[in-house]
C-alpha positions as CSV (number, residue, x, y, z in Angstrom):
1,M,157.0,146.4,354.4
2,A,156.3,149.0,351.6
3,W,152.8,147.5,351.0
4,H,151.7,147.5,354.6
5,Y,153.2,150.9,355.4
6,A,151.4,152.4,352.4
7,A,148.1,150.6,353.2
8,Y,148.2,151.8,356.8
9,M,149.0,155.4,355.8
10,D,146.2,155.2,353.2
11,R,143.6,154.3,355.9
12,I,144.7,157.2,358.0
13,T,144.6,159.5,355.0
14,E,141.2,158.4,354.0
15,A,139.8,158.9,357.5
16,G,141.4,162.4,357.7
17,K,140.1,163.5,354.3
18,K,136.6,162.8,355.5
19,E,137.1,165.4,358.2
20,C,139.1,167.9,356.1
21,D,139.8,167.2,352.4
22,L,143.3,168.5,352.1
23,P,146.1,167.2,349.8
24,V,148.4,164.8,351.6
25,F,152.0,164.1,351.0
26,V,154.4,161.6,352.6
27,N,158.1,162.3,353.1
28,A,160.6,159.9,351.7
29,W,163.9,159.4,353.5
30,I,165.8,158.4,350.4
31,V,168.6,155.8,350.1
32,Q,172.0,157.3,351.0
33,P,175.3,156.3,349.3
34,E,176.5,154.6,352.5
35,D,173.3,152.5,352.7
36,T,174.1,149.0,351.5
37,R,170.7,147.2,352.1
38,P,167.2,147.7,353.5
39,G,167.4,148.4,357.2
40,N,170.3,150.9,356.8
41,Y,167.7,153.4,355.9
42,P,163.9,153.6,356.8
43,S,163.1,150.9,354.2
44,G,159.5,150.4,353.2
45,G,158.9,154.1,352.8
46,P,158.0,155.8,349.5
47,Q,161.5,155.6,348.1
48,A,161.8,155.7,344.3
49,Q,162.0,151.9,344.0
50,N,158.8,151.6,346.0
51,H,156.8,154.1,344.1
52,D,154.5,151.6,342.2
53,I,153.7,149.8,345.5
54,W,152.8,153.0,347.3
55,R,150.7,154.3,344.4
56,A,148.8,151.0,344.3
57,A,148.4,150.6,348.1
58,A,147.7,154.2,349.0
59,P,145.4,155.8,346.4
60,H,144.3,158.5,348.9
61,I,147.8,159.9,349.3
62,D,148.4,162.7,346.7
63,I,152.2,163.2,346.6
64,L,155.2,161.0,347.4
65,S,157.9,163.6,348.3
66,P,161.7,163.2,348.6
67,D,163.9,164.8,351.1
68,I,167.0,165.6,349.0
69,Y,170.4,166.5,350.4
70,L,172.6,164.5,348.0
71,N,174.6,166.2,345.3
72,D,172.9,165.2,342.1
73,F,169.6,166.9,342.9
74,P,168.2,166.7,339.3
75,A,168.8,162.9,338.9
76,I,167.1,162.1,342.2
77,L,164.1,164.4,341.5
78,R,163.5,162.8,338.2
79,L,163.0,159.5,340.0
80,Y,160.0,161.0,341.8
81,S,158.3,162.8,338.8
82,R,156.6,159.9,337.2
83,S,153.4,157.9,337.4
84,G,151.4,161.0,337.8
85,N,153.2,162.0,341.0
86,P,153.3,165.8,341.5
87,V,156.8,167.3,342.2
88,F,157.0,168.7,345.7
89,I,160.2,168.8,347.8
90,P,159.3,169.1,351.5
91,E,163.0,169.2,352.7
92,S,166.2,170.2,351.1
93,R,169.1,172.6,351.2
94,S,169.1,176.4,351.4
95,G,171.9,178.7,350.4
96,Q,173.1,179.1,346.8
97,N,172.9,175.3,346.3
98,G,169.3,175.4,347.5
99,A,168.4,178.3,345.1
100,A,169.8,176.2,342.2
101,N,167.7,173.2,343.4
102,A,164.6,175.3,343.7
103,A,165.1,176.9,340.3
104,Y,165.5,173.5,338.6
105,A,162.6,172.0,340.4
106,I,160.3,174.8,339.4
107,G,161.6,175.5,335.9
108,A,162.4,172.0,334.6
109,M,160.2,169.7,336.6
110,G,157.0,171.7,337.2
111,A,157.4,171.6,341.0
112,I,154.6,173.0,343.1
113,G,156.9,173.7,346.0
114,Y,160.4,173.6,347.5
115,S,161.0,173.9,351.2
116,P,164.5,174.6,352.5
117,F,165.1,172.9,355.9
118,G,165.0,175.3,358.9
119,F,164.8,178.4,356.7
120,E,162.5,180.2,359.1
121,R,165.4,180.2,361.6
122,S,168.2,181.1,359.1
123,C,166.6,183.2,356.4
124,D,168.5,186.4,357.6
125,Q,171.9,184.7,357.6
126,E,174.4,186.0,355.0
127,V,174.8,182.5,353.5
128,N,171.1,182.5,352.5
129,G,171.1,185.9,350.9
130,S,171.1,184.6,347.3
131,F,168.4,182.1,348.2
132,R,166.2,184.8,349.7
133,Q,166.7,186.9,346.6
134,F,165.8,184.1,344.3
135,Y,162.5,183.4,346.2
136,Q,161.6,187.1,346.2
137,K,162.2,187.4,342.4
138,A,160.5,184.2,341.6
139,G,157.6,185.1,343.8
140,C,157.1,188.3,341.8
141,I,156.5,186.3,338.6
142,A,154.6,183.4,340.2
143,D,151.6,183.9,337.8
144,T,154.0,183.9,334.8
145,I,155.7,180.8,336.0
146,L,152.4,178.9,336.6
147,A,151.1,179.8,333.1
148,A,154.4,178.8,331.5
149,Q,154.4,175.5,333.4
150,A,150.8,174.8,332.2
151,E,151.7,175.6,328.6
152,G,155.1,174.0,328.4
153,R,157.0,177.3,327.8
154,I,159.5,177.0,330.7
155,T,162.7,175.1,331.3
156,A,165.7,175.4,333.6
157,A,169.4,174.5,333.9
158,W,171.2,173.3,337.1
159,L,175.0,173.6,337.2
160,K,177.6,172.6,339.8
161,G,181.3,173.2,339.9
162,S,182.2,170.0,341.8
163,D,181.1,167.7,338.9
164,P,182.8,168.0,335.5
165,M,179.7,166.7,333.9
166,K,177.5,169.4,335.5
167,V,179.3,172.6,334.6
168,K,177.5,172.9,331.3
169,D,174.0,172.0,330.0
170,T,172.0,172.5,326.8
171,I,168.2,172.9,327.2
172,P,165.7,173.2,324.3
173,L,163.0,175.8,324.4
174,G,160.9,176.8,321.4
175,D,163.0,176.9,318.2
176,V,166.4,177.4,320.0
177,R,168.8,175.4,322.2
178,I,169.9,177.3,325.2
179,V,173.5,176.5,326.2
180,C,174.2,177.3,329.8
181,E,177.6,177.2,331.5
182,L,178.7,177.8,335.0
183,V,180.8,181.0,335.3
184,S,184.4,179.9,335.4
185,S,187.5,181.5,336.8
186,G,189.3,181.0,333.5
187,M,189.9,183.6,330.8
188,R,190.8,183.3,327.1
189,N,192.3,185.4,324.3
190,G,194.0,188.0,326.5
191,G,191.3,188.5,329.0
192,A,188.0,187.8,327.1
193,P,185.4,186.0,329.1
194,Q,185.7,182.3,328.7
195,L,182.9,180.3,327.3
196,T,184.2,176.7,327.5
197,G,186.8,175.0,329.7
198,G,188.7,176.8,332.5
199,T,188.6,176.1,336.2
200,Y,185.6,176.1,338.5
201,N,185.2,176.6,342.2
202,P,184.0,173.2,343.4
203,D,181.5,174.9,345.7
204,A,180.0,177.1,343.0
205,S,176.4,176.5,341.9
206,G,174.5,178.2,339.1
207,Y,171.1,178.1,337.6
208,V,168.9,179.7,335.0
209,I,165.1,179.6,334.5
210,A,164.1,180.4,330.9
211,I,160.5,181.3,329.9
212,R,159.4,181.7,326.3
213,Q,157.0,184.7,325.9
214,S,155.4,186.4,323.0
215,G,158.2,187.9,321.1
216,N,160.9,187.4,323.7
217,Y,162.5,185.1,326.3
218,L,162.6,185.9,330.0
219,F,165.6,184.7,332.0
220,L,166.2,184.5,335.8
221,G,169.7,183.4,336.4
222,S,172.7,183.3,338.7
223,N,176.4,182.3,338.1
224,V,175.7,181.3,334.5
225,R,176.5,182.4,331.0
226,V,173.9,181.7,328.3
227,T,174.4,181.3,324.6
228,F,172.0,180.2,321.8
229,L,172.0,177.7,319.0
230,P,169.3,177.2,316.4
231,G,167.1,174.2,317.3
232,D,167.3,172.8,313.7
233,G,171.0,173.3,313.5
234,K,170.7,175.8,310.6
235,G,172.3,179.2,310.6
236,Y,172.9,181.2,313.8
237,V,171.0,182.9,316.6
238,G,171.7,186.6,317.3
239,L,170.6,188.9,320.1
240,A,168.3,191.7,318.7
241,K,167.6,193.3,322.1
242,V,168.8,192.5,325.7
243,T,167.2,194.4,328.5
244,E,167.9,194.5,332.2
245,G,164.9,195.0,334.5
246,D,163.0,193.8,337.5
247,F,159.4,193.0,338.5
248,D,157.5,194.6,341.4
249,V,155.3,192.5,343.8
250,Q,152.3,192.9,341.4
251,G,154.3,191.2,338.7
252,R,154.8,194.4,336.6
253,W,158.0,194.6,334.5
254,H,160.2,197.7,335.0
255,E,162.7,198.1,332.2
256,G,166.3,199.1,333.0
257,R,169.3,199.3,330.7
258,W,169.6,198.0,327.2
259,L,172.7,195.9,327.0
260,N,175.1,195.7,324.1
261,G,178.7,195.6,323.1
262,D,181.0,194.0,325.7
263,E,178.0,193.3,327.9
264,I,176.6,190.7,325.5
265,Q,179.8,189.7,323.6
266,L,180.9,186.5,325.4
267,R,183.4,185.4,322.8
268,Y,185.8,187.4,320.7
269,D,187.3,184.4,318.9
270,L,184.5,184.7,316.3
271,L,186.0,182.4,313.7
272,Y,186.1,179.6,316.2
273,A,182.6,180.5,317.6
274,V,181.1,180.5,314.1
275,D,182.7,177.1,313.4
276,E,180.9,175.8,316.6
277,G,177.6,177.3,315.5
278,F,177.6,180.3,317.9
279,S,177.2,184.0,317.1
280,G,179.6,184.9,320.0
281,Q,176.9,186.8,321.8
282,G,175.1,185.8,325.0
283,L,173.8,186.6,328.4
284,N,176.0,186.9,331.4
285,F,174.6,186.2,334.9
286,G,178.0,186.6,336.5
287,R,177.1,186.9,340.2
288,P,175.5,184.7,342.8
289,E,172.8,187.4,343.2
290,P,170.0,186.4,340.7
291,S,168.8,188.9,338.1
292,F,166.3,189.1,335.2
293,L,167.1,189.7,331.6
294,K,164.7,189.9,328.6
295,V,166.0,189.0,325.2
296,E,164.7,189.2,321.7
297,L,166.4,186.8,319.3
298,F,166.8,186.7,315.5
299,R,168.0,184.0,313.1
300,Y,170.4,184.5,310.2
């Protein structure tokens, strides 16, 4: 089925490109948890297990694109980012979960697009406020993102409270490892913000996009705390300068407050933090509304 579906679609695509040479993608209705065998889902389509067949039988089709509504968005997306297949998500969630999905796709997987289902009818709804804000902010740095994707200077973390394995992630970038953790409802040491452990709202989602620039790192984040470890495991990473700010629609940076003191001190149990390799300092994106921070780091 996969071979003949793909070959048929390829003939249509080839004929269409002779009239108008546009990129062509095919939606994939992916296998759902309740699907036990082919026939329970539209089998023969460009599901991940059929990728090689579709790539061979349909060379005129440019992108095999998954519709993703399942919980482990990163794992599913990784199945479609291989064999030269560009990453494009034609249908997925909106809301805060969708913002996290889009941030991960763009920052970690080099995606060229993410389309939340029915967003044109729901963009003004309160539940989509954080998603709308993410797209507005990401749009202002589109050129920065594209350049960083091309040069391998960008990464992202995707965090979810409903999965104990997804509340924390460590992502390498440059000569540091960036430790990202979902903002928890727990506290430690008499009210200090908690870095590890605690309880999590199962509906909470968080994300951060990190871009390495000349002399600093740019972060766009939501519901996440960020700390730093040296990439080679030697010494510690401190925060020399942390700046709030925003970009206008022309992509120009407008600097706001310089953060210090309690605003960047995420841990006060410094003896334990040092034993774990941390300086105790970090970045706090403690709200669903996304925001930018620029940080200059130093090693000691």
